[in-house]
N, C-alpha and C positions, 0 to 999 in steps of 0.2 A: 504494500500500500504506500503510495507516495505521500510525502509530507503535506502536499496541498489537499489531497483527499482526506487525510486524517484531520487537517485543520478545518475543512468544511464540515466534516462530521462533528467535530467538537462544537463549532458555532451552532449547528442545527440542534444538537443535544443541549447545549447551554441555553439557547433561547426557548426550547421546548420545556426544559426544567424550570426556567423562570416563569413561564406561562403557568405551569402546574403549581408552582409556589404561590403565584398570585391567586389562582382559583382556590387553593387550599386555605388561604387566609380569608376566603369568601368576601373579598373586597375588590371593587373596581378601582384601580388606581386613579388618584386625582391628578397625577402627573406622570405621563408616560415617556418613554424614550423618544417618541415622535414629538412630543411637546418640547423636550430638551433640545432636539436638533433645530428647532425654530428660534431658539434664544441666542443672544449674543454672549460673548465670553464674560462680560461683566456680570450678567445675570447668573451664568453658570457658576462663576467663582463664588458669588454671594450664596447661591443655593447650597453648594458643597460645604462652604464654611458654616452655614447655619445648620446643616445636617450633622456635621461633626460636633457642633456645639450642643445640639439636642442629644446626640449619642453620649457625649460626655456627662450630661446631666442625668442620663440613665445608666451610668456606670460603665460605659464603653469608651476606651481610649483608641483614637485613630491618630497615628503619628506621621504617616506620609503626607507630603504637602498637598494642599488643595489642587494645585496645578496638575499634579500627577493624576488625580481622579478625573479632572476635566478632560485631560488627554485620553485616558483609558476609556472613558465612556464614549467620547467621540469616535475612537477607533472601533469599539464594539459596534456602534451604529453603522459606521462605514463598512465594516466586514459583513454585517447583516445585509446591507443593501447590495454590496458586491456579489454576495452569494445568493441573491434572489430570495432572501428570507425577510421580506418587508413586514410580514405579520409580527415579527419580533419587535418592531418599533412600537407596538401597542403594549409591550410589557412594562411593568412597573419600574420606574427609574430607581426608586428606593431599594427594591430587591436586587436590581442589577448592581447598584453601588455596594450593597452589603456583600454580594457574592464576590465582586472584585476584591474588596477589602479582605474577605476570608481567604481568597486564593493567595493574597500577598502576606497572609499572617498578620494583617494590620487591624483586624477586628478584635481588639483586646477586651474581652468581657470577663476575664479571669478563668475562663475554661481552657482546656487543652485546645490549642489552635488547630491541630490536625484533626482531632475528633469533631470539633465544631465545623470545620470545612466539609468533612465527610457528611455530617448530619445535614448541613444546609444544602449541599449540592445533590445528595442522593448518590447511589452507587454508580449508575451509568455515567453521569457527568463527571464524577470524581475519577473514574477510570480514564476517561478522555483527558481530564486535567493532568493526570500523571503522565500520559503519553506526550501531550503537547508541551507541557511545562515541567520537565523533570527537575530543573533547578529550583523552581518554586516549591515543588513537592518535597525535595530534599531539605529545603529550608524549614518547611513545616514539620517534617519528620524529626529533624535535629532539635527544633524547639520543643516538640512533644517529648523526646527523650530527656531533654534538660528538665522539663517539668516533673517527669516521673522518676527522677533519680532519688 
């Protein structure tokens, strides 16, 4: 399997899982990825900054810079469009953000980061995550081992 096919599979499974997560929460998102792509960088920066502030008030630390998340969400949207997966643009922006943060090991809620990422993504998406991002998986794995010493 070529890297491009694996990547396309990951994007499809990623967006499908985000859709399932949104349905599981039984909420229609008030702000979708489609809404995000229509906004300017100033708005995006403010939204991410506010989301991080709210997360902190709820006991979750997010350490990567705001600009990192703006870029990653823009890339996720572009990849969805490039792969003909435009229905993914209706997914929840907040769930997408949380998933990206979990993949980076940056969603610090005091839980084991590897186990949290597995739980959030589900088994199929997590398997694709391991294939597509072995370095990120290794980082989560090492953090998990450090916590469990």
